[in-house]
C-alpha atoms as one frame of an Amber mdcrd trajectory, in Angstrom:
protein
  80.079  95.287 114.024  82.102  98.363 114.981  81.920 101.640 113.092  85.459
 101.350 111.688  84.673  97.902 110.329  81.538  99.208 108.609  83.617 101.796
 106.805  86.279  99.308 105.707  85.132  97.200 102.778  88.489  95.440 102.417
  88.499  94.173 105.989  84.965  92.890 105.526  85.813  91.170 102.261  88.676
  89.302 103.907  86.250  87.597 106.271  83.365  86.912 103.883  82.572  86.154
 100.269  81.442  89.740  99.745  83.767  90.357  96.821  81.832  87.862  94.728
  78.468  89.035  96.034  79.230  92.681  95.309  80.058  92.007  91.687  76.798
  90.046  91.455  74.849  93.021  92.798  74.463  92.255  96.518  72.457  94.723
  98.575  74.165  97.366 100.675  74.648  97.370 104.412  71.324  98.744 105.728
  71.059 102.384 106.755  70.349 101.395 110.365  73.854  99.938 110.679  75.361
 103.387 110.149  73.073 105.961 111.652  72.443 106.680 115.311  69.523 108.825
 116.435  69.528 112.107 114.454  71.073 114.993 116.410  68.597 117.522 117.749
  68.842 121.076 119.103  66.004 122.013 121.427  65.529 125.720 120.683  63.649
 127.989 118.290  66.706 129.026 116.281  70.041 127.486 115.391  72.909 129.758
 116.411  75.556 129.699 113.664  79.225 130.571 113.803  80.585 131.056 110.276
  84.313 130.637 109.625  85.961 131.568 106.326  84.901 134.979 105.022  86.176
 134.759 101.449  84.172 134.497  98.234  81.988 131.554  99.250  80.804 133.311
 102.410  79.368 136.013 100.174  76.977 133.370  98.826  76.259 131.570 102.119
  75.601 134.520 104.424  72.774 136.135 102.401  70.915 132.815 102.506  71.487
 132.052 106.187  70.707 135.551 107.474  67.299 135.494 105.748  66.172 132.314
 107.499  63.751 132.754 110.427  65.195 129.676 112.161  68.879 130.698 111.948
  70.758 133.350 113.887  74.301 134.015 112.659  76.006 135.087 115.882  79.644
 135.253 114.764  81.997 135.326 111.813  85.696 134.464 111.747  88.607 134.791
 109.340  92.386 134.778 109.643  92.270 138.014 107.647  90.321 140.043 110.245
  89.339 142.774 107.802  87.411 140.268 105.703  85.494 139.113 108.769  84.728
 142.707 109.793  83.386 143.500 106.326  81.098 140.453 106.344  79.902 141.317
 109.845  79.015 144.842 108.779  77.431 143.667 105.535  75.173 141.090 107.205
  74.816 142.629 110.684  76.622 139.869 112.553  77.412 140.995 116.116  80.656
 139.123 116.864  83.929 138.977 114.892  86.923 136.728 115.610  90.424 136.466
 114.051  90.921 132.698 114.509  89.117 129.474 115.413  90.426 129.415 118.997
  88.966 132.841 119.742  85.714 131.885 118.039  85.276 128.676 120.036  85.970
 130.477 123.319  83.679 133.387 122.422  79.919 133.707 122.116  78.049 130.398
 122.201  76.772 128.824 118.985  75.310 125.469 117.918  76.498 124.945 114.350
  79.866 125.763 112.801  79.660 126.557 109.085  83.086 126.044 107.537  83.789
 127.755 104.187  87.554 128.034 104.555  90.055 126.703 101.988  89.945 122.962
 101.323  93.278 122.194 103.091  91.898 123.927 106.210  88.721 121.876 106.493
  90.059 118.957 108.544  91.820 120.849 111.363  88.962 123.314 111.790  86.306
 120.595 111.684  88.225 118.605 114.298  88.561 121.562 116.654  84.868 122.373
 116.384  83.775 118.782 117.018  86.104 118.571 120.010  84.462 121.737 121.308
  81.003 120.161 121.098  79.775 121.980 117.980  77.719 120.503 115.167  79.538
 121.062 111.859  78.537 121.792 108.285  81.675 121.931 106.122  82.247 122.739
 102.512  83.690 119.868 100.506  85.739 117.855 101.088  85.521 117.106 104.826
  89.269 116.345 104.831  91.962 115.585 102.281  92.704 112.060 103.534  90.273
 109.216 104.118  91.858 108.332 107.463  91.243 111.881 108.702  87.686 111.820
 107.418  87.080 108.613 109.401  88.563 110.309 112.452  86.106 113.199 112.139
  83.098 110.897 111.753  84.167 108.843 114.772  84.646 112.010 116.821  81.222
 113.375 115.838  79.519 110.121 116.711  81.379 109.821 120.033  80.268 113.333
 121.010  76.696 112.916 119.749  77.115 115.666 117.164  75.904 116.283 113.650
  78.637 116.352 111.013  77.902 116.915 107.341  79.930 117.809 104.258  78.853
 119.512 101.055  77.563 119.144  98.425  73.777 119.101  98.777  73.003 117.325
  95.475  71.075 114.445  97.069  68.475 116.819  98.539  67.168 118.124  95.205
  63.749 117.184  93.765  65.543 116.201  90.553  67.800 113.748  92.417  64.762
 112.156  94.077  62.950 111.938  90.726  65.917 110.249  89.042  66.461 107.855
  91.945  62.816 106.784  91.966  62.749 106.430  88.179  65.792 104.145  88.288
  64.280 102.077  91.112  60.986 101.713  89.239  62.700 100.029  86.287  61.154
 102.497  83.858  64.430 102.986  81.971  65.472  99.348  82.333  68.817  98.311
  83.746  71.154 101.275  84.102  74.326 100.390  82.257  76.246 103.663  82.112
  76.245 107.250  83.324  78.228 110.399  82.670  78.775 113.701  84.467  80.642
 116.805  83.335  81.473 120.009  85.181  84.196 122.494  84.346  85.088 126.110
  83.702  88.162 128.271  83.260  89.195 128.057  86.896  88.904 130.354  89.933
  90.793 133.636  89.754  90.667 134.733  93.399  92.752 132.238  95.428  95.997
 130.339  94.922  94.988 127.318  96.991  92.732 126.043  94.191  95.900 125.278
  92.190  98.123 124.113  95.035  98.364 120.693  96.690  95.055 119.919  98.320
  93.145 121.849  95.664  92.291 120.955  92.073  89.272 120.632  89.841  88.188
 117.209  91.115  87.862 118.301  94.768  86.260 121.595  93.774  84.000 120.714
  90.821  83.995 116.999  90.033  82.879 116.288  93.593  79.325 117.316  92.633
  79.011 114.709  89.874  80.723 112.033  91.979  78.263 112.707  94.795  75.242
 112.559  92.493  76.336 109.442  90.606  77.236 107.489  93.736  73.971 108.662
  95.279  71.974 107.394  92.300  73.941 104.254  91.418  75.397 103.179  94.744
  78.882 102.794  96.202  81.922 102.403  93.973  84.126  99.319  94.182  86.944
 100.336  91.815  88.289 103.426  90.083  90.445 104.284  87.091  91.595 107.870
  86.696  93.784 110.176  84.677  94.676 113.766  85.561  96.697 116.511  83.935
  97.972 120.043  84.425  97.137 122.191  81.404  98.834 125.422  82.448 102.183
 125.733  84.185 101.161 128.831  86.119  98.008 130.764  87.005  97.425 134.391
  87.913  95.199 134.868  90.968  94.189 137.937  92.889  95.558 136.946  96.307
  99.100 135.894  95.314  99.709 136.939  91.727 101.330 134.299  89.509 101.472
 130.852  91.136 102.728 127.449  90.017 100.020 124.902  89.244 100.447 121.806
  91.421  96.924 120.317  91.487  94.827 118.694  88.760  93.263 121.008  86.170
  91.924 118.318  83.833  90.551 115.040  85.186  88.857 111.915  83.836  87.425
 109.481  86.377  85.841 106.080  85.627  83.916 104.267  88.361  82.570 100.739
  88.638  79.648 100.700  91.033  78.804  97.689  93.190  75.910  96.751  90.873
  78.238  96.631  87.853  77.230  99.982  86.337  80.067 102.009  84.840  80.034
 105.772  85.201  82.373 108.541  84.140  83.075 112.055  85.422  85.085 114.659
  83.568  86.033 117.905  85.230  88.516 120.701  84.750  89.733 124.226  85.333
  90.554 124.399  81.626  87.108 124.399  80.007  85.393 127.105  78.016  82.522
 127.849  80.349  80.329 130.308  78.450  78.433 128.001  76.110  74.640 128.223
  76.129  71.662 127.201  74.078  70.065 129.747  71.714  66.794 129.437  73.603
  66.265 129.948  77.327  63.671 127.175  77.403  66.094 124.759  79.011  69.645
 124.473  80.331  72.517 122.353  79.080  72.839 118.798  80.379  75.368 118.091
  83.127  74.478 114.469  83.861  73.302 111.558  81.707  71.893 108.202  82.850
  71.718 105.473  80.184  69.474 102.458  80.654  68.569  99.497  78.471  65.023
 100.847  78.041  65.417 104.593  78.450  67.594 107.593  79.268  67.571 110.584
  81.601  69.427 113.878  81.251  69.750 116.407  84.060  69.209 120.008  82.985
  71.589 122.431  84.659  74.301 121.737  87.195  73.444 119.113  89.771  73.862
 121.777  92.476  71.196 123.929  90.799  69.117 121.615  88.641  66.232 122.854
  86.456  64.558 119.634  85.333  65.048 116.110  84.018  64.609 115.157  80.354
  63.494 111.553  79.980  62.749 109.164  77.121  61.901 105.461  77.261  60.400
 102.646  75.222  57.058 103.794  73.889  57.925 107.476  74.545  61.171 108.034
  72.647  60.723 111.808  72.348  62.456 113.549  75.258  60.082 115.190  77.720
  61.090 117.548  80.529  59.839 116.506  83.956  60.476 117.547  87.562  60.855
 121.314  87.166  60.373 121.962  90.886  62.490 124.659  92.469  64.948 123.659
  95.168  65.242 125.411  98.518  68.764 124.312  99.376  70.856 124.354  96.160
  74.630 124.617  96.658  74.685 127.387  99.272  71.757 125.941 101.222  73.529
 123.102 102.974  73.794 124.908 106.294  70.094 125.793 106.098  69.229 122.162
 105.355  71.141 120.750 108.328  69.804 123.522 110.584  66.309 122.352 109.620
  67.348 118.778 110.473  68.768 119.840 113.841  65.598 121.704 114.793  63.142
 119.030 113.660  65.206 115.962 114.476  64.541 114.538 111.002  67.232 112.302
 109.462  69.438 113.984 106.881  69.726 112.676 103.333  73.309 113.969 103.453
  75.444 111.584 105.517  79.104 111.826 106.527  79.676 108.257 105.328  78.636
 109.281 101.822  80.973 112.278 101.966  83.793 110.002 103.097  83.122 107.563
 100.250  83.178 110.411  97.709  86.521 111.532  99.159  87.922 108.022  98.783
  86.736 107.800  95.167  88.429 111.107  94.330  91.640 110.099  96.068  91.522
 106.755  94.236  91.451 108.712  90.979  94.683 110.467  91.942  96.211 107.175
  93.058  95.292 105.578  89.738  96.974 108.431  87.901 100.181 108.003  89.917
 100.298 104.189  89.729  98.700 103.490  86.347  96.444 100.893  87.993  92.828
 100.335  88.968  92.237 101.203  92.606  89.855  99.290  94.895  87.571 101.367
  97.124  87.063 100.217 100.715  84.424 102.519 102.211  80.687 102.396 101.777
  77.620 104.355 102.882  73.896 103.829 103.581  72.192 103.302 100.234  69.716
 103.724  98.626  69.376 107.312  99.777  65.862 107.761  98.390  63.354 105.063
  99.264  59.933 104.371  97.807
């Protein structure tokens, strides 16, 4: 079966009885059908070129420049002064004003893309065409067809291509996945994720077409829930704009065009229903009176037990669990996490150097993109939307 066919659930359903089997809980296409040999770089250090020197780079660069197996050789931004400041701050030797100059400049192995969301696709495509491995902030593209194009291009050129977020690499994700698989909390019937705050104040593109709270924030919960519960077969969504305008530091007052308040309902292939709520219109300063634990961001409800994730799923602190015979919640899996949300480039650099398979796959990122776009389509049409893509699942085995 060709790669494009593997990604297209609808085409597959037309030729088989999969639609009935999926509703009944059929197993997923095996991982081996998706993944070629893991990409590998045969050197002591991964040379990184970092493009996009705005706010997010200020979180990425301190992490990357402290790693003994990473050498950040260049930075790039269409506002050259921002790139120069980052280069001085983190002692990066080469500065470029655009992607063309960067790709024709000093050699590097891995492009780290932290530009604005609408810029991800064209930059990712140029880097892959130039023979670079790519780690991109989410989403990989704004359209599913363009995401498929990027994955096909990466595979054709034998390159690694990964999109944030890193949620599936956390110890807490692995603990929850194994607990679900063990049957300890019974059959999982429902799940819920929530992530929101008052909205970014530094860039207009968050509120313009191609931005929005679902792409920026809800993507974390969608990634975690699909990772735990499997691919989604249909979506219902509602979105809203709460404010007519926003004041941001780069452009002043701008019109809000993207979603600020979103509710997304997913039916997974095994019949489980899950829900994600996200927004740029939430009070974000709530906290518990004690510092003993963090607020929950994710809930998994089973017929014989429950799990609650402490902290955001990009920086989890533990999992509270209760089940038949132990109904009092107990915190488990308090392990710290090397990669968190800014550690994605470090994670894939480790994979490139060791040749180990990545838990983060481009097919999963593509599926998450389709689910989010299905939410917007449901809002515009008032209908349920069928999802066509899939990804290798389960992510955690054993």
